[in-house]
BASELUM-93419 format. One line per 3 residues: number of its first residue (from 1); for each residue x, y, z of C-alpha. Coordinates in steps of 0.25 Angstrom, whole numbers, plus 5000, padded with zeros to 4 digits. Layout:
residues N
NUM) X/Y/Z | ...
***
This chain:
residues 271
1) 5000/5000/5000 | 5006/5013/4996 | 5007/5025/5006
4) 4998/5037/5003 | 5003/5052/5005 | 5000/5057/5019
7) 4993/5071/5021 | 4999/5080/5032 | 4991/5092/5032
10) 4991/5098/5018 | 5004/5091/5014 | 5006/5077/5008
13) 5018/5070/5014 | 5024/5057/5007 | 5018/5044/5009
16) 5024/5036/5021 | 5025/5021/5021 | 5014/5013/5027
19) 5015/5011/5042 | 5024/5000/5047 | 5018/4990/5058
22) 5021/4993/5072 | 5034/4987/5077 | 5031/4974/5085
25) 5042/4979/5095 | 5034/4991/5100 | 5032/4989/5115
28) 5018/4986/5121 | 5013/4993/5133 | 5017/4981/5142
31) 5031/4982/5137 | 5031/4997/5140 | 5025/4996/5154
34) 5035/4985/5157 | 5046/4994/5152 | 5041/5005/5161
37) 5041/4996/5173 | 5054/4989/5171 | 5061/5003/5170
40) 5054/5007/5183 | 5060/4995/5189 | 5074/4997/5184
43) 5084/5000/5195 | 5087/5015/5195 | 5077/5019/5184
46) 5075/5029/5179 | 5087/5036/5185 | 5098/5026/5184
49) 5102/5026/5170 | 5117/5023/5168 | 5127/5033/5163
52) 5116/5044/5162 | 5113/5057/5169 | 5101/5057/5178
55) 5099/5072/5180 | 5086/5078/5179 | 5083/5085/5165
58) 5085/5100/5165 | 5076/5110/5159 | 5085/5111/5146
61) 5086/5096/5146 | 5071/5092/5145 | 5072/5087/5130
64) 5084/5078/5132 | 5081/5063/5134 | 5082/5058/5148
67) 5096/5054/5154 | 5100/5040/5151 | 5090/5038/5140
70) 5097/5026/5134 | 5104/5020/5146 | 5101/5011/5157
73) 5087/5005/5157 | 5084/5011/5143 | 5082/5004/5130
76) 5093/5009/5121 | 5088/5019/5111 | 5086/5012/5098
79) 5088/5017/5084 | 5077/5027/5081 | 5082/5031/5067
82) 5073/5028/5056 | 5075/5015/5050 | 5067/5011/5038
85) 5057/5023/5040 | 5056/5019/5055 | 5062/5026/5067
88) 5059/5016/5078 | 5066/5006/5087 | 5060/4998/5099
91) 5071/5002/5108 | 5069/5017/5105 | 5055/5016/5109
94) 5058/5009/5122 | 5069/5019/5125 | 5059/5031/5124
97) 5049/5024/5132 | 5059/5022/5143 | 5064/5037/5141
100) 5049/5041/5144 | 5048/5031/5156 | 5061/5036/5162
103) 5057/5051/5161 | 5043/5047/5167 | 5050/5040/5179
106) 5060/5052/5181 | 5048/5062/5180 | 5040/5054/5190
109) 5051/5055/5200 | 5053/5070/5198 | 5038/5072/5200
112) 5039/5065/5213 | 5050/5074/5217 | 5043/5087/5213
115) 5032/5084/5223 | 5042/5085/5235 | 5038/5096/5245
118) 5051/5097/5253 | 5062/5100/5243 | 5066/5113/5237
121) 5059/5120/5226 | 5072/5118/5218 | 5070/5103/5219
124) 5056/5103/5214 | 5060/5112/5203 | 5070/5102/5199
127) 5060/5091/5199 | 5050/5100/5190 | 5061/5102/5180
130) 5065/5087/5180 | 5050/5084/5178 | 5049/5093/5165
133) 5062/5086/5160 | 5057/5072/5162 | 5043/5075/5157
136) 5048/5081/5144 | 5057/5069/5142 | 5046/5060/5145
139) 5037/5066/5134 | 5048/5066/5124 | 5050/5051/5126
142) 5035/5049/5125 | 5035/5056/5111 | 5047/5048/5107
145) 5039/5035/5110 | 5028/5040/5102 | 5037/5043/5090
148) 5043/5029/5091 | 5030/5022/5092 | 5024/5030/5081
151) 5035/5026/5072 | 5035/5011/5076 | 5020/5011/5073
154) 5022/5017/5060 | 5013/5029/5063 | 5023/5040/5060
157) 5034/5042/5050 | 5047/5039/5058 | 5055/5051/5052
160) 5045/5061/5056 | 5041/5055/5070 | 5048/5065/5078
163) 5045/5077/5070 | 5034/5087/5072 | 5027/5082/5060
166) 5027/5067/5061 | 5022/5060/5048 | 5010/5050/5052
169) 5009/5036/5047 | 4996/5034/5054 | 4985/5027/5046
172) 4973/5036/5043 | 4961/5034/5052 | 4970/5030/5064
175) 4965/5035/5078 | 4974/5045/5084 | 4977/5041/5098
178) 4978/5054/5107 | 4988/5047/5116 | 5001/5042/5111
181) 5008/5029/5113 | 5020/5036/5119 | 5011/5043/5129
184) 5005/5030/5133 | 5019/5025/5136 | 5022/5037/5144
187) 5009/5035/5152 | 5013/5020/5154 | 5027/5025/5160
190) 5020/5034/5170 | 5010/5023/5174 | 5022/5014/5177
193) 5027/5024/5186 | 5014/5026/5193 | 5012/5011/5194
196) 5026/5010/5201 | 5024/5021/5211 | 5010/5016/5214
199) 5015/5002/5216 | 5025/5007/5226 | 5014/5013/5234
202) 5007/5000/5235 | 5020/4994/5241 | 5023/5005/5252
205) 5024/5001/5266 | 5023/5015/5272 | 5009/5017/5269
208) 4996/5010/5273 | 4988/4999/5266 | 4978/5009/5260
211) 4989/5017/5253 | 4994/5004/5247 | 4980/4999/5243
214) 4977/5013/5236 | 4990/5012/5229 | 4987/4998/5224
217) 4974/5003/5218 | 4981/5014/5211 | 4991/5004/5206
220) 4981/4995/5200 | 4975/5007/5193 | 4988/5011/5188
223) 4991/4997/5182 | 4977/4997/5176 | 4981/5011/5169
226) 4994/5005/5164 | 4987/4993/5158 | 4976/5002/5151
229) 4987/5011/5146 | 4995/5000/5141 | 4983/4994/5133
232) 4981/5008/5127 | 4996/5008/5122 | 4995/4995/5116
235) 4982/4998/5110 | 4987/5011/5104 | 4999/5004/5097
238) 4990/4993/5092 | 4980/5003/5086 | 4992/5011/5080
241) 4998/4999/5074 | 4984/4995/5068 | 4982/5009/5062
244) 4970/5012/5071 | 4977/5023/5080 | 4989/5033/5079
247) 4996/5042/5089 | 5005/5054/5087 | 5017/5060/5095
250) 5011/5072/5103 | 5023/5081/5107 | 5021/5086/5121
253) 5028/5099/5118 | 5031/5102/5133 | 5032/5117/5131
256) 5036/5120/5145 | 5049/5113/5143 | 5053/5121/5130
259) 5060/5134/5133 | 5055/5139/5120 | 5040/5136/5123
262) 5039/5138/5138 | 5034/5153/5140 | 5041/5153/5154
265) 5054/5148/5148 | 5053/5158/5136 | 5051/5169/5146
268) 5063/5165/5154 | 5072/5165/5141 | 5068/5179/5138
271) 5072/5183/5151
***
C-alpha cells in the first residue's frame, strides 16, 4: 500500500512510510512497577551513584540531566541515533524511566525536608530551589519517555520527534488520549513512593493499632490505584498499536524556571 501525502495546516509534506508495528520489547506496566520497586530497594538509592556528584541542582542547572544519569543502578544509555528511520532503543527507554524515577525520589525527600519548622529560612529556601530543579528534570525525563514511546509505536517521525513540530504518523480517526503514556509512567513512579511510605506506616511500633489499621486501609487503596493505572497504561499502548488511539508529547513549559519568561527574574535582570 502506497503512502499518501500528509496535510499539515495548509501545507503538504512528503508522504511517510507506513507505521511500523510496536516493538515487542516495550515494557509492560508490570515491568515498570517492578523496576520502580527494585530501584527503591537498591542500597543507597537514589543518592549512592558511584563516581557521580550528588549536589542539589542549582538555579542555573535545572535543565541539566541529574547527576549519575548513566551510572550505578541505571541501565546504560542506548544508541538513540536514527537507524533505518527509527530512533529507539529499549535501554534508552528504561534509562529515561529511571531518570524520571530518580528525580521523583529526590523530589519526595526534599518535599519532606521543606516542611520542617525548626530550621533556618535559608535551609527551607535551599529545599525549595532543589525542588524546582528535580521537578524540572522529572518533567524533562517524562517528555523523553513519551518521545521514545511514540517513535517505537510508529506514531511520530523519528527525526522530528524532539522538535516543536513533530510529524505525526498516527492513523486517521485514532482517538486522541489526553494523558500521555509518559505521564502514566510518572504517576506510577510517584505511586511506588506512596506505597513504600504507607507500608512503612503499617510497620511502625511507636504508634497505636488504630494508626497501623488506618494505614493498612490506605495502603490497600494505593495498591488498587496502581493496579488500575497499570491497566490503563497497557490498554493505551495496546490501543495505539491497534490504531485506535494516539497521544502527543505535551511540553510542560515551566516558565517560572526560565529567566527569559519568569517576570520576576526578568525584572531582576533589568536591575
